[in-house]
C-alpha positions as CSV (number, residue, x, y, z in Angstrom):
1,M,37.3,16.0,-7.2
2,N,34.9,14.9,-4.3
3,K,35.7,12.6,-1.4
4,L,33.3,10.2,-0.2
5,I,32.7,9.8,3.6
6,T,30.6,7.0,4.9
7,L,29.7,6.7,8.7
8,T,27.8,3.9,10.2
9,G,25.1,5.2,12.7
10,L,27.4,6.2,15.5
11,L,27.6,9.8,14.2
12,L,29.2,11.9,16.9
13,T,25.8,13.3,17.9
14,G,27.3,14.7,20.9
15,T,29.8,16.6,18.9
16,L,27.3,18.9,17.3
17,L,25.6,19.4,20.6
18,N,28.5,19.9,23.0
19,A,31.7,20.8,21.1
20,Q,33.4,24.0,22.4
21,G,33.4,27.0,19.9
22,L,30.7,25.8,17.7
23,P,29.2,28.6,15.7
24,T,25.6,29.6,16.5
25,D,24.5,30.3,12.9
26,T,23.1,27.5,10.9
27,V,22.7,27.0,7.2
28,R,19.6,25.5,6.1
29,V,18.9,24.2,2.6
30,D,16.5,21.6,0.8
31,A,17.8,18.7,-1.0
32,T,16.2,17.3,-4.4
33,I,16.2,13.9,-5.6
34,N,18.0,13.7,-8.9
35,N,18.4,9.7,-9.1
36,S,16.7,6.8,-7.7
37,T,17.9,3.1,-8.0
38,V,14.9,1.0,-7.1
39,Y,15.2,-2.6,-6.5
40,F,13.2,-5.6,-7.6
41,G,10.7,-6.4,-4.7
42,Y,11.5,-3.7,-2.3
43,G,14.2,-1.2,-1.5
44,A,15.6,1.8,-3.2
45,E,18.8,3.9,-3.2
46,L,18.0,7.7,-3.3
47,T,20.6,10.2,-4.3
48,H,20.0,14.0,-3.5
49,E,21.8,17.1,-4.6
50,T,22.1,20.6,-3.1
51,K,24.2,23.5,-2.5
52,A,25.0,25.5,0.7
53,R,26.7,28.7,1.2
54,V,29.7,28.9,3.6
55,D,31.9,31.7,4.9
56,G,35.2,30.1,5.4
57,T,34.6,29.0,9.1
58,T,32.9,26.0,10.8
59,K,29.4,25.7,9.9
60,I,26.4,23.6,10.7
61,I,24.3,22.7,7.6
62,V,20.9,21.3,7.9
63,I,19.8,19.5,4.7
64,S,16.1,19.0,4.7
65,Q,13.5,17.1,2.4
66,L,15.1,13.7,2.8
67,S,13.2,10.4,3.3
68,T,11.7,9.8,6.7
69,S,12.7,6.0,6.3
70,A,16.4,6.3,5.7
71,D,18.8,3.6,6.8
72,I,21.3,5.6,8.5
73,N,23.9,2.9,8.3
74,S,23.8,3.4,4.4
75,L,24.0,7.3,4.5
76,Q,26.8,8.7,2.4
77,V,27.7,12.3,2.1
78,S,29.9,13.7,-0.7
79,V,31.6,17.0,-0.2
80,P,34.4,18.9,-2.0
81,E,38.1,18.3,-1.5
82,D,38.8,21.5,0.3
83,V,35.7,20.9,2.7
84,A,36.1,18.7,6.0
85,L,33.2,17.1,7.0
86,L,33.6,16.8,10.8
87,S,30.2,15.0,11.8
88,Q,26.8,14.1,10.5
89,R,23.5,13.3,12.1
90,Y,20.3,12.0,10.7
91,S,16.9,12.8,12.2
92,V,13.2,13.0,11.3
93,F,11.7,16.5,11.6
94,Y,7.8,17.1,12.6
95,P,6.6,20.4,11.6
96,T,4.1,22.1,13.8
97,L,1.2,24.1,12.3
98,P,0.7,27.7,13.1
99,P,-2.5,28.5,15.0
100,A,-5.4,29.0,12.6
101,V,-6.3,32.5,11.8
102,K,-10.2,33.0,12.0
103,N,-12.1,34.5,9.2
104,R,-13.5,37.9,10.3
105,D,-17.0,36.8,8.9
106,V,-16.8,33.6,11.0
107,E,-16.1,35.9,14.1
108,R,-19.2,38.1,13.5
109,L,-21.4,35.1,13.2
110,E,-20.0,33.5,16.4
111,D,-20.6,37.1,18.1
112,S,-24.1,36.8,16.9
113,I,-24.6,33.4,18.6
114,L,-23.4,34.8,21.7
115,L,-25.9,37.7,21.6
116,M,-28.7,35.4,21.0
117,N,-27.8,32.9,23.6
118,K,-28.0,35.9,26.0
119,E,-31.4,36.7,24.7
120,I,-32.5,33.1,24.9
121,S,-31.3,33.2,28.8
122,R,-33.2,36.5,29.3
123,L,-36.5,35.0,27.8
124,D,-36.0,31.9,29.7
125,N,-36.0,33.7,32.9
126,L,-39.2,35.7,32.1
127,V,-40.8,32.4,31.3
128,Q,-39.7,31.1,34.7
129,V,-41.0,34.1,36.3
130,D,-44.4,34.1,34.8
131,Q,-44.7,30.4,35.7
132,E,-44.1,31.5,39.3
133,V,-46.7,34.3,39.0
134,L,-49.1,31.9,37.6
135,N,-48.6,29.4,40.4
136,K,-49.1,32.1,43.1
137,T,-52.2,33.5,41.2
138,G,-53.8,30.1,41.5
139,S,-53.1,29.9,45.1
140,L,-54.6,33.5,45.7
141,I,-57.9,32.4,44.0
142,E,-58.1,29.3,45.9
143,G,-57.4,31.1,49.2
144,A,-60.0,33.9,48.5
145,M,-62.6,31.4,47.8
146,N,-62.1,29.4,51.0
147,N,-62.0,32.8,53.1
148,I,-65.4,33.9,52.0
149,G,-66.9,31.7,54.8
150,D,-69.9,33.4,56.3
151,K,-69.2,36.7,54.7
152,T,-72.0,37.9,52.7
153,I,-70.8,39.1,49.0
154,S,-73.0,40.1,46.3
155,G,-72.9,38.3,42.9
156,E,-71.4,41.3,41.3
157,E,-68.5,41.3,43.5
158,L,-67.9,37.7,42.9
159,L,-68.1,38.2,39.3
160,K,-65.6,40.9,39.3
161,L,-63.3,38.8,41.4
162,V,-63.4,36.0,38.8
163,E,-63.0,38.2,35.9
164,Y,-59.8,39.9,37.5
165,Y,-58.1,36.7,38.2
166,T,-59.0,35.2,34.9
167,G,-57.8,38.1,32.9
168,R,-54.6,38.0,34.8
169,I,-54.0,34.3,34.2
170,E,-54.7,34.8,30.6
171,K,-52.0,37.6,30.3
172,I,-49.5,35.5,32.1
173,K,-50.2,32.5,29.8
174,T,-49.9,34.7,26.7
175,N,-46.6,36.2,27.8
176,M,-45.3,32.6,28.4
177,Y,-46.2,31.5,25.0
178,N,-44.7,34.4,23.2
179,N,-41.4,34.2,24.9
180,R,-41.2,30.4,24.2
181,Q,-41.8,31.1,20.7
182,L,-39.2,33.7,20.6
183,I,-36.7,31.1,22.2
184,T,-37.5,28.5,19.6
185,Q,-36.9,31.0,16.7
186,A,-33.6,32.1,18.3
187,N,-32.6,28.2,18.5
188,V,-33.3,27.8,14.9
189,R,-31.5,30.8,14.0
190,I,-28.4,29.8,15.8
191,A,-28.5,26.2,14.0
192,E,-28.6,28.2,10.7
193,I,-25.6,30.3,11.8
194,R,-23.5,27.2,12.9
195,K,-24.2,25.6,9.5
196,R,-22.7,28.6,7.7
197,I,-19.7,28.6,9.8
198,A,-19.3,24.9,9.3
199,L,-19.3,25.6,5.6
200,M,-17.0,28.7,5.8
201,T,-14.7,26.5,7.9
202,A,-14.6,23.3,5.8
203,V,-11.3,23.9,4.1
204,T,-8.9,22.8,6.6
205,P,-5.2,23.7,5.9
206,V,-3.1,21.0,4.6
207,K,-1.0,19.4,7.2
208,Q,2.7,19.4,6.8
209,R,4.2,16.0,6.7
210,P,7.4,15.1,8.5
211,Y,10.6,14.9,6.5
212,G,14.1,13.5,7.2
213,Q,17.2,15.9,7.7
214,V,20.8,15.5,8.0
215,T,22.7,17.9,10.1
216,L,26.3,18.3,9.1
217,Q,29.4,20.0,10.8
218,V,31.8,21.0,8.2
219,M,35.0,23.3,8.3
220,C,36.1,24.9,4.9
221,K,39.0,27.2,4.0
222,K,37.1,29.8,2.0
223,A,33.7,31.2,1.5
224,G,31.2,30.3,-1.3
225,D,28.6,27.9,-2.5
226,I,29.7,24.2,-1.9
227,P,28.0,21.3,-3.6
228,L,26.6,18.4,-1.5
229,Q,25.6,15.0,-2.4
230,L,23.8,12.6,-0.1
231,S,22.6,9.0,-1.0
232,Y,21.1,6.3,1.4
233,Y,18.9,3.1,1.1
234,T,15.2,2.9,2.1
235,N,13.1,-0.1,2.4
236,N,9.7,1.9,1.6
237,A,10.1,1.5,-2.3
238,G,10.3,-1.2,-4.7
239,W,9.1,-2.5,-8.2
240,V,7.7,-5.7,-9.6
241,A,7.5,-6.7,-13.2
242,V,4.4,-6.7,-15.2
243,Y,4.0,-7.7,-18.7
244,D,1.5,-7.1,-21.5
245,V,1.5,-10.4,-23.5
246,R,0.1,-9.5,-27.1
247,V,-0.6,-12.9,-29.1
248,N,-1.1,-12.6,-32.7
249,S,-2.9,-16.1,-33.7
250,K,-2.4,-15.5,-37.5
251,T,1.3,-14.8,-37.3
252,N,2.2,-17.0,-34.4
253,K,3.9,-14.0,-32.7
254,V,4.1,-12.9,-29.2
255,K,4.8,-9.2,-28.3
256,M,6.3,-9.0,-24.8
257,V,5.9,-5.6,-23.4
258,Y,8.1,-5.1,-20.2
259,K,6.7,-2.9,-17.4
260,A,7.5,-2.0,-13.9
261,S,4.8,-1.5,-11.3
262,L,6.6,0.9,-9.0
263,T,5.4,2.5,-5.4
264,Q,7.1,4.4,-2.8
265,T,6.2,5.7,0.7
266,T,9.6,7.3,1.4
267,G,8.0,10.4,2.9
268,V,9.4,12.6,0.0
269,D,7.8,13.0,-3.4
270,W,10.2,12.2,-6.4
271,K,10.2,15.2,-8.7
272,K,11.6,14.9,-12.3
273,T,13.8,11.9,-11.0
274,K,15.9,9.7,-13.1
275,L,15.0,6.2,-12.5
276,T,17.3,3.0,-12.5
277,L,15.4,-0.5,-12.1
278,S,17.6,-3.1,-10.7
279,T,16.8,-6.8,-10.5
280,G,18.8,-7.0,-7.4
281,T,17.0,-8.7,-4.3
282,P,14.6,-10.7,-6.4
283,N,11.5,-12.3,-5.2
284,F,11.8,-16.0,-5.3
285,G,8.3,-16.6,-3.8
286,V,6.4,-16.9,-7.3
287,T,5.9,-20.4,-8.4
288,A,3.9,-22.0,-11.1
289,P,1.0,-24.5,-10.0
290,L,2.3,-27.9,-10.1
291,L,0.9,-31.5,-10.0
292,T,2.9,-32.6,-7.0
293,P,3.4,-36.3,-6.2
294,W,0.1,-37.9,-4.8
295,Y,1.2,-40.2,-1.8
296,L,-1.5,-42.1,0.0
297,Q,-2.1,-41.9,3.8
298,L,-3.6,-44.5,6.1
299,Y,-6.7,-43.5,8.2
300,V,-6.3,-42.7,11.6
301,P,-9.4,-42.2,13.6
302,G,-9.8,-38.6,15.1
303,I,-7.1,-37.0,12.9
304,Y,-8.3,-37.7,9.3
305,T,-11.9,-36.8,9.7
306,D,-11.7,-33.5,7.9
307,L,-9.3,-34.8,5.5
308,E,-11.8,-37.6,4.6
309,R,-14.6,-35.1,4.2
310,R,-12.3,-32.9,1.9
311,A,-11.3,-35.9,-0.2
312,S,-14.8,-36.6,-0.9
313,L,-15.4,-33.2,-2.6
314,S,-15.3,-33.0,-6.5
315,N,-12.2,-31.4,-7.8
316,A,-14.1,-30.1,-10.8
317,N,-14.7,-26.8,-8.8
318,R,-11.0,-26.0,-8.8
319,N,-10.2,-23.1,-11.2
320,I,-6.5,-23.3,-11.2
321,V,-4.6,-24.9,-14.0
322,Q,-1.7,-27.2,-12.7
323,S,1.2,-28.3,-14.6
324,Y,4.1,-30.6,-14.1
325,V,7.7,-30.4,-15.0
326,D,8.3,-33.8,-16.7
327,N,12.1,-34.4,-17.0
328,K,12.3,-37.9,-18.3
329,A,9.3,-38.9,-20.5
330,M,9.3,-35.4,-22.4
331,A,11.0,-32.2,-22.8
332,E,10.8,-30.0,-19.8
333,E,8.0,-27.6,-19.7
334,V,6.8,-24.6,-17.6
335,V,3.2,-23.8,-17.6
336,V,2.2,-20.3,-16.5
337,N,-1.1,-20.5,-14.9
338,G,-4.0,-18.3,-16.0
339,Y,-6.7,-16.8,-13.8
340,G,-9.5,-17.1,-16.5
341,T,-11.3,-14.6,-18.6
342,L,-11.8,-11.1,-16.9
343,K,-13.5,-8.2,-17.9
344,L,-11.3,-5.1,-19.1
345,E,-11.5,-2.6,-16.6
346,K,-8.5,-0.5,-17.3
347,K,-6.6,0.8,-20.1
348,L,-4.0,-1.9,-21.1
349,A,-1.6,0.5,-23.0
350,D,0.4,3.3,-21.6
351,N,0.1,6.8,-23.0
352,I,3.6,6.5,-24.4
353,N,4.4,4.1,-26.9
354,P,6.7,1.4,-25.5
355,S,8.8,1.4,-29.0
356,T,9.5,5.0,-28.1
357,V,10.2,4.6,-24.5
358,Q,12.7,1.9,-25.0
359,Q,14.8,4.2,-27.0
360,Y,15.5,6.0,-23.7
361,T,16.2,2.7,-21.9
362,S,19.6,1.3,-21.4
363,L,20.4,-2.1,-20.1
364,T,23.4,-3.0,-18.0
365,Q,24.1,-6.7,-16.9
366,G,26.2,-7.4,-14.1
367,Q,27.4,-10.6,-12.5
368,L,24.4,-10.8,-10.1
369,N,21.6,-8.6,-11.6
370,T,20.5,-6.5,-14.4
371,S,19.8,-2.7,-14.5
372,F,17.4,-0.7,-16.7
373,E,18.4,2.9,-16.8
374,I,15.8,5.2,-18.1
375,D,16.7,8.4,-19.2
376,L,13.5,10.2,-18.7
377,P,12.5,12.3,-15.9
378,Y,9.7,10.7,-13.6
379,D,7.4,12.2,-10.9
380,I,6.5,9.4,-8.3
381,A,4.4,10.7,-5.5
382,S,5.1,9.2,-1.8
383,D,1.4,7.8,-1.6
384,G,1.7,4.3,-2.2
385,Q,-0.1,4.2,-5.3
386,L,1.2,2.0,-8.2
387,N,2.9,3.7,-11.0
388,S,3.5,1.8,-14.4
389,V,6.7,2.5,-16.0
390,T,7.4,1.0,-19.4
391,I,10.7,-0.5,-19.8
392,K,11.0,-2.2,-23.4
393,D,9.0,-4.6,-25.7
394,Q,10.2,-7.7,-27.6
395,E,8.6,-9.8,-30.3
396,I,9.1,-13.7,-30.4
397,A,7.7,-16.6,-32.2
398,C,5.4,-19.1,-30.4
399,V,3.4,-22.2,-31.0
400,L,-0.1,-22.5,-30.0
401,K,-1.6,-25.5,-28.3
402,N,-4.1,-26.6,-25.8
403,Y,-3.5,-28.1,-22.4
404,A,-5.9,-30.0,-20.0
405,V,-5.6,-31.5,-16.6
406,P,-9.1,-32.8,-16.1
407,R,-8.5,-34.2,-12.5
408,M,-7.9,-30.5,-11.5
409,D,-10.0,-28.6,-13.9
410,K,-12.8,-29.3,-16.2
411,D,-11.7,-26.9,-18.7
412,A,-8.9,-26.8,-21.3
413,Y,-6.4,-24.1,-21.6
414,L,-4.8,-22.5,-24.8
415,L,-1.1,-22.1,-24.4
416,A,1.6,-20.2,-26.5
417,E,4.6,-22.2,-26.4
418,V,7.8,-20.2,-26.4
419,A,11.2,-21.7,-27.1
420,D,14.6,-20.4,-26.0
421,W,12.8,-18.1,-23.4
422,Q,15.9,-17.8,-21.5
423,N,17.3,-15.0,-23.6
424,L,14.2,-12.8,-22.9
425,D,15.5,-11.7,-19.3
426,L,12.1,-12.5,-17.7
427,L,11.4,-11.8,-14.2
428,P,8.4,-13.1,-12.0
429,G,5.3,-11.1,-12.5
430,D,1.7,-10.6,-13.6
431,A,0.9,-10.5,-17.1
432,N,-2.0,-9.1,-19.0
433,I,-2.8,-11.2,-21.9
434,I,-4.2,-9.8,-25.1
435,M,-4.9,-12.2,-27.9
436,D,-6.0,-10.7,-31.4
437,D,-6.5,-7.3,-29.6
438,T,-8.8,-9.1,-27.3
439,Y,-8.3,-8.8,-23.6
440,I,-8.3,-12.3,-22.3
441,G,-7.3,-12.1,-18.6
442,K,-4.3,-12.2,-16.1
443,S,-1.4,-14.7,-16.0
444,V,1.6,-15.1,-13.7
445,I,5.0,-15.4,-15.3
446,D,7.6,-17.4,-13.4
447,P,10.9,-17.8,-15.2
448,N,12.7,-19.3,-12.2
449,S,12.9,-22.6,-14.0
450,T,15.6,-24.6,-15.7
451,A,12.8,-25.7,-18.5
452,D,13.6,-25.3,-22.3
453,T,10.2,-24.3,-23.2
454,L,7.8,-21.5,-21.7
455,N,4.2,-22.0,-21.9
456,L,2.0,-18.9,-21.6
457,S,-1.5,-19.6,-20.5
458,L,-3.9,-17.6,-22.6
459,G,-7.0,-18.6,-20.8
460,R,-9.9,-21.1,-20.8
461,D,-10.6,-22.7,-24.3
462,R,-14.1,-23.9,-23.9
463,R,-14.2,-24.9,-27.7
464,I,-12.2,-28.0,-26.4
465,A,-14.6,-30.1,-24.6
466,V,-13.2,-32.3,-22.0
467,K,-15.1,-34.9,-19.7
468,R,-13.6,-36.9,-17.0
469,S,-15.5,-39.9,-15.4
470,L,-15.1,-43.2,-13.4
471,V,-15.9,-46.3,-15.4
472,K,-17.9,-48.2,-12.7
473,E,-18.1,-51.5,-14.6
474,M,-14.3,-51.5,-14.7
475,S,-13.7,-50.5,-11.1
476,S,-13.9,-53.0,-8.1
477,L,-13.5,-53.3,-4.6
478,K,-12.3,-56.9,-3.3
479,T,-11.1,-58.3,0.0
480,S,-9.0,-61.1,0.1
481,G,-7.2,-62.5,3.3
482,G,-6.0,-59.6,5.3
483,N,-6.0,-57.1,2.3
484,T,-8.5,-54.8,0.5
485,K,-7.9,-54.1,-3.3
486,Q,-9.6,-51.4,-5.1
487,V,-9.3,-50.9,-8.7
488,F,-10.0,-47.5,-10.2
489,T,-10.6,-46.9,-14.0
490,Y,-11.0,-43.5,-15.4
491,E,-12.2,-42.4,-19.0
492,V,-11.5,-39.0,-20.3
493,I,-13.2,-37.7,-23.5
494,V,-12.0,-34.8,-25.3
495,K,-13.5,-33.0,-28.4
496,N,-12.3,-30.4,-30.8
497,N,-15.3,-27.9,-31.6
498,K,-13.1,-25.5,-33.4
499,I,-12.7,-25.3,-37.2
500,T,-9.0,-25.8,-37.0
501,D,-6.7,-28.5,-36.1
502,V,-5.7,-28.8,-32.2
503,N,-2.4,-30.1,-30.5
504,L,-3.8,-31.0,-27.1
505,L,-1.5,-31.9,-24.3
506,L,-3.5,-34.1,-21.8
507,K,-2.2,-34.8,-18.4
508,E,-3.6,-37.1,-15.7
509,Q,-2.3,-38.8,-12.4
510,H,-2.4,-41.8,-10.4
511,P,-1.6,-42.0,-6.7
512,L,1.8,-42.9,-5.1
513,S,2.6,-44.8,-1.8
514,T,5.4,-44.4,0.7
515,I,3.6,-46.8,3.2
516,K,5.0,-50.3,3.2
517,E,1.4,-51.7,3.7
518,V,0.0,-49.8,0.8
519,E,0.8,-51.0,-2.7
520,V,0.0,-49.0,-5.9
521,K,0.1,-50.3,-9.4
522,L,-0.8,-48.7,-12.8
523,E,-3.0,-51.4,-14.3
524,E,-3.5,-49.6,-17.7
525,G,-1.9,-46.4,-19.2
526,G,-2.7,-46.9,-22.8
527,E,-0.6,-44.8,-25.0
528,A,0.3,-42.2,-22.2
529,M,3.9,-41.3,-21.5
530,V,4.2,-42.4,-17.7
531,N,6.5,-40.9,-15.0
532,A,6.9,-43.6,-12.3
533,E,8.4,-41.1,-9.9
534,T,5.5,-38.7,-9.9
535,G,2.5,-40.7,-11.2
536,V,2.0,-38.2,-14.1
537,L,0.4,-39.6,-17.4
538,T,0.6,-37.3,-20.4
539,W,-1.0,-37.8,-23.8
540,K,-0.2,-35.7,-26.9
541,I,-3.2,-35.8,-29.0
542,E,-3.9,-34.2,-32.4
543,L,-7.7,-33.6,-33.2
544,K,-9.3,-32.4,-36.3
545,P,-12.2,-30.1,-36.4
546,G,-15.1,-32.0,-34.8
547,E,-13.1,-35.0,-33.8
548,S,-13.2,-36.8,-30.4
549,R,-10.9,-38.9,-28.7
550,K,-11.2,-41.2,-25.7
551,V,-8.4,-42.4,-23.2
552,R,-8.5,-44.7,-20.4
553,F,-6.2,-45.3,-17.5
554,S,-6.5,-47.7,-14.5
555,Y,-4.8,-48.2,-11.3
556,S,-5.2,-50.5,-8.3
557,V,-4.5,-49.7,-4.6
558,K,-4.0,-52.6,-2.1
559,Y,-4.0,-51.9,1.6
560,P,-4.8,-53.8,4.8
561,K,-8.6,-54.4,5.2
562,D,-8.4,-53.0,8.9
563,K,-7.1,-49.8,7.4
564,K,-8.7,-46.8,5.6
565,I,-7.1,-44.6,2.8
566,V,-8.3,-41.0,3.1
567,N,-7.3,-39.7,-0.4
568,L,-8.1,-42.5,-2.9
569,K,-9.9,-40.5,-5.5
């Protein structure tokens, strides 16, 4: 039976260094990771195992190849019952590289460069000497000509003098030229040798990366191999949920393939490690885009200049579908936003069939989290790269419908409506949308909702035409007394260009006011379901192939004439 000893950071570091009678010999062993519990978002608990040989006395055991980011407060060491753990200390070890041994061929080439540099120096000295001789020769000729004076010399003597000095100068210049050529050739040769050396030394030794280690002081009663187990927490690992959502429009079925996108930079590679994926420490930051209440604001000079400019821009360029959870007028809905159609740039399916992998995955549900234990060994390098781990798959029924918010986006979207989705154990995460074996794009799943219905966006459906326009003849601007009243009337036309019937969920919005001087009134909503608290209007429209439908809504805004509203449209 093992006993578990947990210490909290103040780990008697002085005992290891200063205790009396401490043995000088040290046992060094490497630990291997056999289990890693990775938490959703970030964080992981790593478990290492190893064995150390002791001789029945007090021993210092150094366990290496641990994470460099271990939380020392979470460090736990398990030793056999007959072994006393006196102290423990965690540290990070930085290996030093031995001096590189030069290749013998490289040494010969470097010696050649030294010899050639010496020869270049010798030739350069000769060139300088010749240059000095040349200068002196010119001075001698000039002096001889000046000293002729009244002396009478024959033409023959003068000719001999000229020929002598001319020949000497020519010889000196020839020597200088030849020596400079030799210097140039030597420099070219040196450059070639240096290139050869660079190629021969291009392969540099792999740097040994640092690793964590735990130094234990133990006392045992008998000699032998003792098993050791260490576990600790580190922040430098984590996983997020990723889904392959495969929609079959013929059978109205959705196949959800659960995956984990896992990464780690713990400083130690995970070799043949059993993985446990825990939903603990969930990320609550993922939310679906919403049509939030639209509150009017009074214009204040100098503050809303930029807001006014932005308000004048068209919302047609926005590319994100927004949804709203309407709690009163209709059943609650959650719309998972899509990012549009993307090119398929990667292989969507794993090499292993998900149906096969899930045979090795067991699910454990606790009070606060769910754990997926995968009984397969995994190799995860400490390089920060994403690793896809398939967990399981599940097939569910769905209902296809269309969704449009023309105020926010000019395109309609195709949705897969899934009921009773709470039983799917979904987590927030990206989703690859595949419809009828065709990659559509990416969406985001956010299950942090109390809604009864989950709507997965399958991308833009341009076979549904949507046009929103302001009806000018039914809009007006009037000033009466101290107030200004503006009326806005919008018309939305939708058309089904498909060869099948379409169920369209159309949403619009009118503004709200929290300002006493500003009054907002919905003048006309037609057949829309209206949520007075949020200003959202909803139409459920059924369209036959080729059929079009027109809806109108109108609202008025009344405010003091000396004021200005910055976001009326």
